[in-house]
VOMAR-514055 format. One record per atom (N, C-alpha, C): x negated, y, z negated; residue in three letters. Coordinates in steps of 0.02 Angstrom, whole numbers, plus 50000, padded with zeros to 5 digits. Each point is the difference from the previous one (the first is absolute). Example, Ala and Ser with C-alpha at 12.3 -4.5 7.8 and 13.67 -1.06 7.14 Angstrom:
BEGIN
493404971649610ALA 500455005950000ALA 499555006050000ALA 500185005350036SER 499585005949997SER 500395005549963SER 
% end
This chain:
BEGIN
548415295044914MET 499875007250001MET 499545001850058MET 499504996050013SER 499505001850050SER 500295000450071SER 500514995950015ASN 500305000150067ASN 500315006850015ASN 500335003049951LYS 500295006650009LYS 499465005150016LYS 499444999549965PHE 499475004850009PHE 499614998850065PHE 499984993950023GLU 499694998650065GLU 500415003350055GLU 500664999749995THR 500445003350048THR 499905007549998THR 499965002849939LEU 499885007249992LEU 499335002050031LEU 499504996049987LYS 499335001450026LYS 500025000350077LYS 500344995350030ALA 500064999950073ALA 500385006250025ALA 500525002049964SER 500395005850020SER 499595006449994SER 499615000649947VAL 499575005849992VAL 499475000250054VAL 499734994250018GLN 499514999850054GLN 500315002250066GLN 500634998250010GLU 500355002150060GLU 500075007750002GLU 500145003049942ILE 500045007349996ILE 499335003150018ILE 499464997249972ILE 499335002650013ILE 499834999350074ILE 500184994450030ASP 499884999050072ASP 500395005150042ASP 500625001449980LEU 500405005050036LEU 499705007049994LEU 499745001549941ILE 499675006549991ILE 499395000450045ILE 499604994650002ALA 499404999950042ALA 500185000750074ALA 500584997450019ALA 500225000550070ALA 500355006650013ALA 500005004449950GLU 500315006650004GLU 500754999650017GLU 500324995049972ASN 500724999150008ASN 500345001949934ASN 500015006549986SER 500245002549936SER 500734998449986SER 500415000450051ARG 500724998649990ARG 500114992849976ARG 499704995250034GLU 500094993049979GLU 499674998749933GLU 499425003149988ALA 499664999249935ALA 500445002649944ALA 500315005750011ASN 500445002949949ASN 500624995749989ASN 500284997350053ASN 500594995649994ASN 499824993749960ASN 499424997150015LYS 499784994049964LYS 499855001649927LYS 499715005949988LEU 499855002149932LEU 500655000649959LEU 500515002950029LEU 500645000749966LEU 500304993149984LEU 499944995550048GLU 500254993249991GLU 499644996549941GLU 499355000649999VAL 499604996849947VAL 500145003349933VAL 500105006650000SER 500165003549937SER 500654997449970SER 500484998850042GLU 500644997349976GLU 499904993149969GLU 499594995950032VAL 499864993349974VAL 499675000549931VAL 499515004649994LEU 499665001049936LEU 500485002349946LEU 500445004650017ASP 500505002449952ASP 500434994349974ASP 500204995750046GLU 500404994249981GLU 499594995149957GLU 499374999050019MET 499584995449962MET 499895002549928MET 499905006549992ILE 499875002649933ILE 500624999449956ILE 500595000450031ASP 500624999249962ASP 500064993049971ASP 499714995150034PHE 500084993049978PHE 499354997049973PHE 499485004149992ALA 499374997549974ALA 500084997749928ALA 499714994349985GLU 500074997249933GLU 499345000049961GLU 499445000250034GLU 499364999749967GLU 499625006650008GLU 499605001749949ASP 499605006150003ASP 499535000050059ASP 499704994350015GLU 499524999650056GLU 500365001650066GLU 500614997650006GLU 500405001450060GLU 500135007550007GLU 500175003249945VAL 500125007350001VAL 499375003750019VAL 499424997949972ARG 499375003350017ARG 499844999350074ARG 500114994150027GLU 499854998950072GLU 500475004250043GLU 500635000349983ILE 500485004150037ILE 499805007349997ILE 499795002349942THR 499785006949992THR 499405001550044THR 499544995350006ARG 499425001050045ARG 500235001050071ARG 500484996150021TYR 500275000850069TYR 500365006750008TYR 500355002149948GLN 500345006550004GLN 499515005750008GLN 499444999749964VAL 499485005150006VAL 499714999950070VAL 499864994150026LEU 499734999350068LEU 500505002950051LEU 500634998449993LEU 500505002650046LEU 500055007649997LEU 499925002849940ASN 500005007349994ASN 499425003050038ASN 499424996949995GLN 499415002450036GLN 500104999450076GLN 500304994550021LEU 500134999250072LEU 500525005050024LEU 500495001549959HIS 500505005050017HIS 499675006850013HIS 499535001949956VAL 499645006350009VAL 499604999850064VAL 499684994350014LYS 499604999350061LYS 500445000750062LYS 500584996950000ILE 500455000150058ILE 500285007050011ILE 500205003349947ASN 500345006350006ASN 499555006149994ASN 499364998849991GLY 499525005550000GLY 500125005349948GLY 500214997849941GLU 500145004849947GLU 499385002649965GLU 499444996750011GLU 499365002149971GLU 499484999850055GLU 499485004149996PRO 499484999650050PRO 499664993249999PRO 499854997450057VAL 499654993650006VAL 499265001449997VAL 499614995349972ASP 499285000949996ASP 499725001650069ASP 499555004950002GLY 499685001950063GLY 500365005450038GLY 500575002249975GLU 500375005350035GLU 499895006749966GLU 
% end
């Protein structure tokens, strides 16, 4: 189970790095890719802990989506 989440962690870090580099298009593309992976993972999740971890990533991706697309004011603005 942990190998899947290590890959997810690296992908999320890549999204964060793209946001920091102000590369919104690539960040959004990567976010969509990771979202699809999470959707597939949740379909095949067998353990409650796995579902909880996937849900945590989904919440994080939602927050990153808002950050990329500027749907809410960012702190300090």
